[in-house]
C-alpha positions as a printed Julia matrix, in Angstrom:
579×3 Matrix{Float64}:
 -37.54   22.07  -44.62
 -38.09   22.34  -40.88
 -41.19   20.15  -41.08
 -39.24   17.52  -43.06
 -36.52   17.52  -40.39
 -39.16   17.08  -37.68
 -40.7    14.17  -39.59
 -37.25   12.59  -40.0
 -36.56   12.91  -36.25
 -39.93   11.34  -35.48
 -39.21    8.46  -37.88
 -35.8     7.84  -36.32
 -37.34    7.83  -32.88
 -39.74    5.11  -34.02
 -36.87    3.02  -35.45
 -37.66    3.73  -39.12
 -34.92    4.36  -41.71
 -33.82    7.96  -42.19
 -36.06    9.6   -44.88
 -34.72   11.9   -47.58
 -33.7    15.32  -46.25
 -34.03   18.66  -48.08
 -31.19   19.76  -50.38
 -28.95   21.95  -48.26
 -27.73   24.03  -51.25
 -31.18   25.52  -51.76
 -31.67   26.36  -48.11
 -30.64   29.24  -45.93
 -27.48   29.06  -43.85
 -29.44   28.28  -40.66
 -31.43   25.5   -42.29
 -28.32   24.04  -43.92
 -26.53   24.02  -40.55
 -29.51   22.32  -38.94
 -29.62   19.64  -41.65
 -25.86   19.03  -41.3
 -26.1    18.68  -37.51
 -29.04   16.32  -37.83
 -27.13   14.17  -40.33
 -24.11   13.96  -37.99
 -26.38   13.06  -35.1
 -27.92   10.29  -37.19
 -24.48    8.88  -38.04
 -23.49    8.96  -34.36
 -26.7     7.12  -33.41
 -26.08    4.49  -36.09
 -22.46    4.04  -34.99
 -23.53    3.7   -31.38
 -26.2     1.16  -32.29
 -23.65   -0.87  -34.26
 -21.24   -0.73  -31.33
 -24.01   -1.77  -28.96
 -24.9    -4.73  -31.19
 -21.24   -5.8   -31.22
 -21.03   -5.57  -27.44
 -24.28   -7.5   -27.04
 -23.02  -10.18  -29.45
 -19.81  -10.45  -27.44
 -21.74  -10.69  -24.17
 -24.04  -13.37  -25.6
 -21.04  -15.36  -26.85
 -19.18  -15.11  -23.53
 -18.83  -18.25  -21.4
 -19.05  -16.13  -18.25
 -22.41  -14.94  -17.01
 -23.1   -11.24  -17.52
 -25.92   -9.09  -16.21
 -27.09   -5.54  -15.67
 -29.0    -4.8   -12.47
 -31.09   -1.67  -12.03
 -33.04   -0.86   -8.87
 -32.51   -4.41   -7.59
 -33.79   -6.25  -10.7
 -32.06   -7.8   -13.7
 -32.61   -5.64  -16.8
 -30.25   -7.73  -18.92
 -28.68  -11.21  -18.59
 -26.85  -13.29  -21.18
 -27.61  -16.92  -21.94
 -24.53  -18.14  -20.04
 -25.79  -16.61  -16.79
 -29.23  -18.14  -17.24
 -27.84  -21.63  -17.9
 -25.34  -21.29  -15.06
 -28.27  -20.9   -12.67
 -30.38  -23.65  -14.24
 -32.68  -21.59  -16.47
 -33.31  -22.52  -20.11
 -33.58  -18.98  -21.49
 -32.3   -15.57  -20.46
 -35.82  -14.15  -20.77
 -36.81  -16.23  -17.73
 -34.34  -14.27  -15.59
 -34.82  -10.73  -16.89
 -37.01   -8.83  -14.44
 -36.13  -11.07  -11.47
 -34.72   -9.57   -8.26
 -31.01  -10.36   -7.95
 -31.78  -12.12   -4.64
 -33.35  -15.04   -6.51
 -29.96  -16.09   -7.92
 -28.1   -15.9    -4.6
 -28.05  -18.42   -1.76
 -30.2   -17.24    1.18
 -27.23  -16.86    3.51
 -25.44  -14.68    0.92
 -28.27  -12.15    0.55
 -27.46  -10.4     3.82
 -23.72  -10.31    3.04
 -24.38   -8.81   -0.39
 -26.76   -6.24    1.08
 -24.7    -5.19    4.1
 -21.12   -5.69    2.88
 -20.73   -6.02   -0.88
 -23.1    -3.33   -2.2
 -21.91   -0.67    0.28
 -18.35   -1.47   -0.83
 -19.42   -0.97   -4.46
 -20.97    2.38   -3.55
 -17.71    3.52   -1.93
 -15.09    1.94   -4.18
 -17.01    1.58   -7.42
 -16.38   -2.19   -7.74
 -16.07   -5.52   -5.86
 -14.69   -8.95   -6.73
 -14.97  -12.18   -4.75
 -16.68  -15.54   -4.23
 -20.33  -16.0    -3.35
 -22.76  -18.9    -3.19
 -25.1   -18.9    -6.16
 -28.57  -20.47   -6.25
 -29.84  -22.63   -9.11
 -33.47  -22.95  -10.15
 -33.65  -26.43   -8.56
 -32.51  -25.02   -5.2
 -28.96  -26.38   -5.32
 -26.12  -24.06   -4.38
 -22.73  -23.61   -6.01
 -19.7   -21.38   -5.71
 -19.32  -18.6    -8.25
 -16.95  -15.71   -8.66
 -18.69  -12.33   -8.97
 -17.37   -9.01  -10.25
 -19.62   -5.97   -9.67
 -19.01   -2.5   -11.11
 -21.24    0.5   -10.53
 -22.65    2.24  -13.61
 -24.57    4.95  -11.78
 -26.69    5.18   -8.66
 -28.53    1.87   -8.29
 -27.34    0.44  -11.62
 -24.54   -2.14  -11.76
 -22.93   -4.41  -14.29
 -22.09   -7.9   -12.97
 -19.91  -10.72  -14.3
 -20.25  -14.27  -12.89
 -18.0   -17.32  -13.31
 -19.0   -20.84  -12.22
 -16.34  -22.2    -9.85
 -17.75  -25.73   -9.58
 -15.05  -27.41  -11.68
 -12.28  -25.37  -10.08
 -13.52  -26.28   -6.6
 -13.72  -29.95   -7.59
 -10.18  -29.84   -8.98
  -8.91  -28.11   -5.84
 -10.65  -30.68   -3.66
  -9.27  -33.56   -5.74
  -5.76  -32.1    -5.42
  -6.22  -31.59   -1.69
  -7.42  -35.17   -1.26
  -4.51  -36.48   -3.34
  -2.0   -34.51   -1.27
  -3.66  -35.64    1.95
  -3.6   -39.26    0.81
   0.05  -38.98   -0.18
   1.01  -37.43    3.16
  -1.04  -39.91    5.17
   0.34  -42.74    3.04
   3.93  -41.73    3.78
   3.08  -41.35    7.47
   1.23  -44.67    7.62
   4.01  -46.47    5.78
   6.67  -45.03    8.08
   4.72  -45.94   11.2
   4.12  -49.47    9.91
   7.83  -49.89    9.08
   8.96  -48.83   12.55
   6.31  -50.91   14.29
   7.2   -53.95   12.19
  10.79  -53.69   13.41
   9.59  -53.56   17.02
   7.15  -56.42   16.46
   9.87  -58.53   14.86
  11.9   -58.24   18.05
   8.88  -58.89   20.31
   7.79  -61.96   18.35
  11.33  -63.26   17.98
  12.41  -62.88   21.6
   9.0   -64.17   22.69
   9.48  -67.31   20.6
  12.96  -67.81   22.05
  11.57  -67.48   25.57
   8.68  -69.81   24.79
  11.09  -72.43   23.5
  12.83  -72.51   26.87
   9.61  -73.0    28.83
   7.52  -76.09   29.38
   3.77  -75.99   28.86
   3.35  -76.38   32.63
   5.39  -73.28   33.38
   3.37  -70.37   34.86
   5.05  -68.02   32.38
   4.25  -70.15   29.31
   0.71  -68.81   28.86
   1.8   -65.19   29.34
   4.58  -65.43   26.76
   2.3   -67.23   24.32
  -0.35  -64.49   24.66
   2.35  -61.86   24.14
   3.31  -63.46   20.83
  -0.32  -63.71   19.72
  -0.91  -60.04   20.61
   2.15  -59.09   18.56
   0.78  -61.09   15.62
  -2.52  -59.18   15.87
  -0.56  -55.93   15.94
   1.24  -57.1    12.8
  -2.16  -57.42   11.1
  -2.81  -53.74   11.86
   0.53  -52.69   10.37
  -0.28  -54.73    7.26
  -3.51  -52.73    6.93
  -1.54  -49.5     7.33
   0.83  -50.6     4.57
  -2.14  -51.52    2.41
  -3.56  -48.02    2.89
  -0.2   -46.55    1.88
  -0.37  -48.63   -1.31
   2.6   -50.68   -0.12
   0.83  -53.85    0.88
   2.23  -57.24    0.03
   0.17  -59.01   -2.62
   0.11  -62.52   -4.02
  -1.19  -61.73   -7.48
  -3.14  -64.43   -9.31
  -5.79  -64.64  -12.01
  -9.29  -65.58  -10.85
 -12.98  -64.96  -11.45
 -14.42  -62.64   -8.84
 -17.9   -64.22   -9.2
 -16.5   -67.58   -8.15
 -14.77  -65.98   -5.17
 -18.02  -64.34   -4.03
 -20.07  -67.52   -4.42
 -17.43  -69.58   -2.6
 -17.74  -67.22    0.36
 -21.51  -66.7     0.19
 -22.13  -69.02    3.13
 -19.56  -67.21    5.26
 -21.05  -63.84    4.26
 -24.5   -65.02    5.33
 -23.22  -65.94    8.78
 -21.89  -62.43    9.52
 -25.25  -60.79    8.75
 -27.91  -60.29   11.45
 -31.25  -62.09   10.88
 -33.07  -58.96    9.7
 -30.63  -58.32    6.82
 -31.11  -60.15    3.52
 -28.15  -60.76    1.21
 -28.78  -60.75   -2.56
 -26.48  -61.31   -5.54
 -26.52  -59.85   -9.04
 -23.42  -61.32  -10.7
 -22.67  -60.91  -14.39
 -22.14  -64.47  -15.73
 -20.06  -63.22  -18.69
 -17.48  -61.57  -16.46
 -13.8   -62.0   -17.35
 -11.09  -62.69  -14.79
  -9.07  -60.16  -12.8
  -5.47  -60.06  -11.59
  -5.41  -59.42   -7.87
  -4.64  -60.9    -4.47
  -7.46  -63.36   -3.82
  -7.16  -63.15   -0.06
  -7.16  -59.35   -0.11
 -10.25  -59.19   -2.33
 -12.01  -61.7    -0.07
 -11.23  -59.51    2.93
 -12.46  -56.4     1.09
 -15.8   -58.06    0.28
 -16.16  -59.2     3.88
 -15.39  -55.72    5.25
 -17.85  -54.01    2.89
 -20.65  -56.47    3.67
 -20.11  -56.12    7.43
 -20.05  -52.3     7.15
 -23.25  -52.38    5.09
 -25.02  -54.61    7.61
 -23.94  -52.43   10.54
 -25.41  -49.34    8.85
 -28.9   -50.88    8.62
 -31.22  -49.87   11.43
 -34.52  -50.72    9.71
 -36.52  -53.81   10.64
 -35.81  -55.32    7.22
 -32.53  -54.53    5.52
 -30.96  -55.47    2.21
 -27.34  -55.85    1.11
 -26.72  -56.41   -2.6
 -23.47  -57.65   -4.13
 -23.22  -57.0    -7.87
 -20.54  -57.41  -10.51
 -20.32  -56.09  -14.05
 -17.83  -55.18  -16.75
 -17.13  -51.52  -17.44
 -14.84  -49.61  -19.81
 -12.37  -47.06  -18.5
 -14.34  -44.35  -20.33
 -17.5   -45.19  -18.37
 -15.42  -45.62  -15.23
 -14.24  -42.02  -15.44
 -17.77  -40.86  -16.29
 -19.23  -42.6   -13.23
 -16.47  -41.15  -11.09
 -17.79  -37.67  -11.86
 -21.23  -38.35  -10.35
 -22.39  -35.94   -7.7
 -22.92  -36.85   -4.03
 -19.98  -39.22   -4.1
 -16.27  -39.5    -3.47
 -14.07  -41.21   -6.06
 -10.44  -42.24   -6.28
  -9.17  -43.42   -9.66
  -5.53  -44.4    -9.36
  -4.54  -44.97  -12.96
  -3.95  -41.48  -14.37
  -3.52  -42.8   -17.91
  -6.46  -45.14  -18.41
  -6.55  -46.49  -21.98
 -10.07  -46.22  -23.36
  -9.92  -49.84  -24.5
  -8.98  -51.15  -21.04
 -11.81  -53.25  -19.58
 -12.49  -53.11  -15.86
 -14.5   -55.27  -13.49
 -16.8   -53.46  -11.08
 -17.64  -54.98   -7.7
 -20.49  -53.15   -5.99
 -21.82  -53.59   -2.45
 -24.89  -51.46   -1.73
 -27.31  -51.27    1.16
 -30.46  -49.5     2.33
 -28.87  -48.38    5.58
 -28.56  -45.01    7.24
 -26.23  -43.54    4.62
 -23.65  -40.8     5.09
 -23.42  -37.07    4.59
 -20.69  -35.45    2.51
 -18.61  -34.48    5.56
 -18.45  -38.13    6.63
 -17.81  -39.28    3.05
 -14.73  -37.09    2.87
 -13.2   -38.83    5.9
 -14.15  -42.51    5.59
 -10.83  -43.52    4.02
  -8.67  -41.71    6.58
  -6.73  -44.11    8.82
  -8.39  -44.67   12.21
 -11.54  -42.73   11.26
 -14.68  -44.59   12.27
 -18.33  -43.74   12.86
 -18.55  -46.71   15.24
 -17.52  -46.98   18.86
 -15.52  -50.11   18.1
 -13.06  -51.32   15.47
  -9.69  -50.0    14.33
 -10.91  -47.64   11.62
  -8.49  -49.25    9.14
 -10.81  -51.48    7.08
 -11.74  -48.88    4.45
  -8.24  -47.39    4.57
  -6.82  -50.78    3.6
  -9.49  -51.17    0.91
  -8.41  -47.87   -0.59
  -4.78  -48.95   -0.53
  -5.6   -52.22   -2.3
  -7.4   -50.32   -5.07
  -4.42  -48.0    -5.36
  -1.87  -50.82   -5.56
  -3.88  -52.61   -8.25
  -4.16  -49.42  -10.38
  -7.93  -49.57  -10.13
 -10.34  -47.3    -8.32
 -13.01  -46.98   -5.69
 -16.18  -44.91   -5.6
 -18.67  -44.32   -2.79
 -22.15  -42.93   -3.35
 -24.19  -42.22   -0.26
 -26.95  -40.01    1.07
 -28.3   -39.69    4.57
 -31.31  -41.94    5.05
 -30.96  -43.57    1.63
 -28.1   -46.04    2.05
 -24.68  -46.36    0.47
 -23.05  -47.93   -2.56
 -19.37  -48.93   -2.6
 -17.93  -49.67   -6.03
 -14.47  -51.16   -6.56
 -12.89  -51.25  -10.0
 -10.3   -53.89  -10.88
  -8.41  -54.05  -14.2
  -9.52  -57.13  -16.11
  -6.81  -59.74  -16.67
  -5.17  -59.35  -20.06
  -3.68  -62.8   -20.02
  -3.55  -65.55  -17.48
  -0.22  -66.57  -16.06
   0.63  -69.96  -14.69
   2.51  -70.11  -11.45
   5.4   -72.4   -10.92
   4.64  -75.53   -8.94
   8.31  -76.35   -8.32
   8.67  -77.88   -4.87
  12.08  -77.64   -3.26
  12.69  -79.98   -0.35
  14.03  -78.25    2.76
  17.72  -78.72    3.5
  19.4   -79.31    6.81
  20.87  -75.96    7.8
  22.64  -77.07   10.97
  26.32  -76.26   10.68
  25.86  -73.73    7.87
  26.96  -70.08    8.12
  24.62  -67.14    7.79
  25.57  -63.46    7.61
  23.04  -60.96    8.98
  23.21  -57.19    8.55
  20.67  -55.36   10.74
  21.03  -51.9    12.32
  18.45  -52.53   15.07
  20.38  -54.18   17.91
  17.38  -56.0    19.41
  16.48  -57.6    16.07
  20.08  -58.52   15.23
  20.63  -60.09   18.65
  17.35  -61.99   18.44
  18.23  -63.47   15.03
  21.74  -64.39   16.19
  20.39  -66.17   19.28
  17.67  -67.96   17.29
  20.03  -69.2    14.58
  22.74  -70.19   17.06
  20.15  -72.29   18.92
  19.69  -74.26   15.67
  23.42  -74.94   15.34
  23.95  -72.26   12.7
  27.12  -70.17   12.63
  26.26  -66.47   12.6
  28.26  -63.54   11.28
  26.72  -60.19   12.19
  27.03  -56.61   10.97
  25.32  -53.38   12.01
  25.18  -51.85    8.53
  25.69  -52.63    4.87
  29.31  -51.52    4.8
  30.27  -53.93    7.59
  28.34  -56.7     5.83
  30.33  -56.22    2.61
  33.63  -56.3     4.53
  32.67  -59.5     6.35
  31.36  -61.11    3.15
  34.61  -60.29    1.33
  36.58  -62.15    4.01
  34.24  -65.14    4.46
  32.16  -65.45    1.28
  33.4   -69.0     0.6
  31.8   -70.19    3.85
  28.59  -68.12    3.84
  25.47  -69.97    2.69
  22.94  -67.13    2.91
  23.18  -63.4     3.67
  20.32  -61.6     5.45
  20.24  -57.87    4.65
  17.93  -55.23    6.08
  16.93  -52.88    3.24
  17.23  -49.65    5.24
  20.42  -49.19    7.25
  22.75  -46.29    8.02
  26.15  -45.88    6.33
  25.16  -48.25    3.5
  21.7   -49.59    2.63
  20.91  -53.21    1.94
  20.28  -52.43   -1.73
  23.79  -50.99   -2.15
  25.33  -53.79   -0.09
  23.77  -56.5    -2.25
  25.23  -54.84   -5.37
  28.74  -55.0    -3.91
  28.22  -58.54   -2.58
  27.17  -59.69   -6.06
  30.4   -58.22   -7.42
  32.32  -60.46   -5.03
  30.18  -63.55   -5.72
  27.54  -63.33   -8.45
  25.84  -66.5    -7.14
  25.6   -65.34   -3.53
  22.21  -66.03   -1.95
  20.67  -62.98   -0.31
  17.43  -62.46    1.61
  16.33  -58.83    1.78
  14.34  -57.93    4.9
  12.19  -54.87    5.54
   9.36  -53.48    7.61
   8.04  -52.21    4.29
   6.84  -54.65    1.65
   8.35  -56.4    -1.32
   7.07  -53.63   -3.59
   9.68  -51.28   -2.09
  12.58  -53.5    -3.18
  14.16  -52.9    -6.61
  12.56  -55.28   -9.1
  15.9   -55.93  -10.83
  17.14  -57.47   -7.58
  14.09  -59.6    -6.81
  14.01  -60.91  -10.38
  17.27  -62.74   -9.66
  16.76  -66.37   -8.54
  19.4   -65.92   -5.82
  17.59  -63.02   -4.15
  14.47  -63.33   -1.99
  12.43  -61.05    0.25
  11.27  -61.55    3.85
   8.61  -59.25    5.3
   8.96  -58.01    8.86
   7.74  -58.94   11.36
   8.55  -62.6    10.85
   8.55  -65.48   13.29
  11.62  -67.59   13.95
   9.89  -70.54   12.28
   9.27  -68.45    9.14
  12.93  -67.4     9.07
  14.18  -70.97    9.51
  11.83  -72.32    6.83
  12.99  -69.64    4.41
  16.64  -70.45    5.1
  16.01  -74.19    4.69
  14.24  -73.86    1.34
  16.66  -71.24    0.04
  19.75  -73.21    1.03
  18.34  -76.29   -0.73
  18.32  -74.53   -4.12
  21.29  -74.25   -6.48
  24.79  -73.78   -4.94
  25.42  -70.2    -4.0
  29.14  -70.04   -4.64
  30.96  -69.63   -7.9
  33.25  -72.61   -7.2
  30.21  -74.9    -6.9
  31.0   -76.18   -3.4
  30.84  -74.91    0.12
  34.08  -74.16    1.92
  34.58  -75.2     5.55
  32.29  -73.24    7.83
  33.95  -71.95   11.02
  31.76  -72.0    14.14
  33.01  -68.6    15.34
  31.62  -65.17   16.02
  33.04  -62.38   13.85
  34.05  -58.92   15.0
  33.0   -56.13   12.66
  35.53  -53.64   11.33
  34.44  -51.01   13.85
  35.51  -53.29   16.67
  32.02  -54.0    17.98
  31.59  -57.68   18.81
  28.58  -59.29   17.15
């Protein structure tokens, strides 16, 4: 019996099934006890093996990487860990030193900080930089627990997607904050520029061309107009730019401007085109798209330092599914502004690529920030405005670049679903001399400038410092008022609220909303009315007068169908302030 037990133990040790054991009833008490103990031991071994298989199956099925390290080498890794680090099979990793899966700069931290902590506390959890087989690095979360001595169990989780999501959220929040800031700055500057341009025009009108001051005032106005261009770019970055939307073929636009594009390139840079002839039309602002193409081509040319450079302009159609797929490419920054892209929605891709100096990731992350520039000249607003245009059109922009290998800028525009025909109605300007205009503007210098400019044209002016005063004045004089000018943002009562109350008094009242922001900020239900128009600040006196002339020439603004006598008097607002 003892020999049979020894043979059974030897067989079990070699992994063979348990052989038949002697009948305990025919054995002595000692032998029977030995057989019983051996049988229990066998059952415990089998149970432990089954449990081990279950644990191994669970570890192999886990999406997190798992490993056992003994004496500095991997003695076990699951398939997830191998694939996470770029290896096809787990067997390729088993036997490796743990250092081979960690970024070089992390090895010292693990050796001097993390492992001593594990020795003292028994465990450690945190982020480290992992190393893939191809040499690329990535963030991973690591949990280490000590088994005994120099043996540890480790769990790894790839943080790449989480980091990308966090970065996308951070960029979105930064863009939103910068957009609000840029929009607010542009609004305030537009108010100031409106006063500068308006008062400058009034002063210029009182000077002869021979006057020594004429040239200085004229240059002041031109400088203010250039400043207005900068604020328009700021508003474009904030996604609040003013657009004249029309349907056109982007290939035709590029070819029409090919000669102009050639002239802005230095002699050593060659311009090539790869335009898809089957391309459908897009709905966008033609002038804005033209400016975007010009900016991208100039930027591409300025990045080329080689003796022979190339700038390529390409167009192609792309589905929203492929658009999102391309936006996930590595070594790029992408902004896709339509969060609910239908898979059937076609897009038009405009690409400008070059073989210039390229950019690193740190530069890529900043190129759309207002006033950021890698050049010693320029405003740093060109790409910011480009980003804003893409945002306003519910499209996207993607930049792929690598140091020494050039850059590729891709803009995505929604393809036009249907073409719309614009009205060609031409209204002849009316004579506005002797008419009455009500203006509500909280900025004194703008209100005074408009009053002086209109009075110089023989127009009667009624003025208010806020929407509430405007409603009170309109209620008293609405039969004589031809047009009401309302600033959108005023204290006490906004222009939007004032226009609602004015329309209750006279549903046909003609109103021009004014703002340092753009038309997109005005309620669409107001601008859809034929008796409501929008005027962007800063505006020149000529622009204001032309708008009043054309607006006053349209249908009568009063419910009784005729204009009442127009008094040529100033009106005092309800607060007693003379206007």
